[in-house]
N, C-alpha and C positions, 0 to 999 in steps of 0.2 A: 504492499499499499504506500502509496506517497501523498503528500500534504504540500502544498502548495505554501510555503512558509512564508513568500514576500507575502501573501494576502491574511495571513495569522493576526487576527488582533486579539491581543489580552484583554480586553474587555467582555469579549464574549466568550471565554474560555472561562473567566471569573463569574460570569451572570450564569454559565450551565454548571457551574461547580455549587453555586452558591442556591441554585434550585435545586439541584441534588440533594445537598445536606438539608434544604426546606423538605424536601417532600419524607426523605429518612426521618428526619424529627417528628414530623409529621405522622407516620407510619407508625413509628414508635408511641407517640402521645398518642393516636387510637386505637394501637391493638396492643401494642405494650409485646412487639415483638419487632424484632431488626430485620432489617430490609433487604436483604438479603437476595438478587436476581435470579441466582440458581435455587436457591429455598422456596424463594414465590414460584420459579416455573417446576419445581419439584413436587410441591404442595395441587397443582394445578393437575398432575397425573395421578391422584389419588381421588378417589368418589368423592363428588361435589361433599365443600361442608359449608358453613358460614361463614368461610374466609376466603369461599370462592371469589366474590365479587370484587373486594378490597385488591388481592390478586390481581385480578383481569385489570383491573381499573390502573393499578401502579406500573404491570406492565405495557398497555396499550399508552398510557403515557411518555413512558421511555419510547416507542415509537414515532407515538405522533410529536414529539417535541421536534423533532427536526424539520419532520413535514411543515407543523407551523413555524417556526423559525424564518423555514424559506419561504415563505409569504412574504416576508419583509425584508430579508437581507437574503443572497446570494450563500446557497455551501461552496464551502471552498470545493474544487473539484478533486475527484479521488480515484487514483489510477490501483487496479487491483492484482497484481505480477504474478500470481499464485493460481495453478490450475483447477477446475474444482475437486479436481480430485485431493490434492493438497490442502486445500480450504475443510473439505469435507472431514478426515484427517485431525486438523488441527483441530476443529470443531469438536470432534468426539475427545482428542485428550484432555481439552479444555474443560468440558464436561468430566471426566473420569478422576480430573485432578482434584476439581472443585468438591468433587461428593468424597474424595478421600482427604480431603481439606477442610470437611464439615463446612464449605462455605463459599464463595468465591468472592474475588476482590474486592465488589460492593458489599459485602457483609462484613468483610474482613477489614478493608484499608478505610470505609468510607463509616461503616457503622461500629467495627469492634475499633479500631483505633480511637474511634471518640469517648469508649468508653473505657479507654485507658487496659484494652482486656492483653495480658500477654501474649496467651494462643494467637491473638489476631494478629501482634506484633511479630511476633516469629513466621506468620502464614504468609503475611503480607510480603517481607523478607527472602523469603523461599520463595514467591511467588516474583519478585524481580531478579534473583538471580538467575529462575530459570527463565526468564525473558531474557535476559543479557546473554546466556550461554544458549539459548535458540536462535537466538539472534547473528551469535558468531559462528556457530556453527553453520549454518541456513547461508549465510552473505561470502563467507570466508573458506569453508571446507564443504561445501554440496554444491557452492556458486549459483543460488535461489535467489 
């Protein structure tokens, strides 16, 4: 993936971060639960419960936000250089890793670190190390 850094605006990144933080605080306040995307999605794979509406609303908000933003400002162009097979494999590995870590980056890095969770600190550190190693291997050893 390539992002046009010449058109990157820190203000929009900060606004997105603030909205994500606000959404997690509201979710925690109204539901008493951590807003981790992998957990929200996993909960939708279970039989419907009283939490189904909140889960769907939160996930729809994540999908709708870029679309709504694009109504006022253009989105930066993105170029995905990986093939479909590699993208599917990466998605499956991310899903498996999130289950092994008992949460994803949104649950651990956004919500867990705000709660000063040591487990979330360790998970976030390992996520980042894994990302750095993956990029190094893919760019310098595999050449992808």
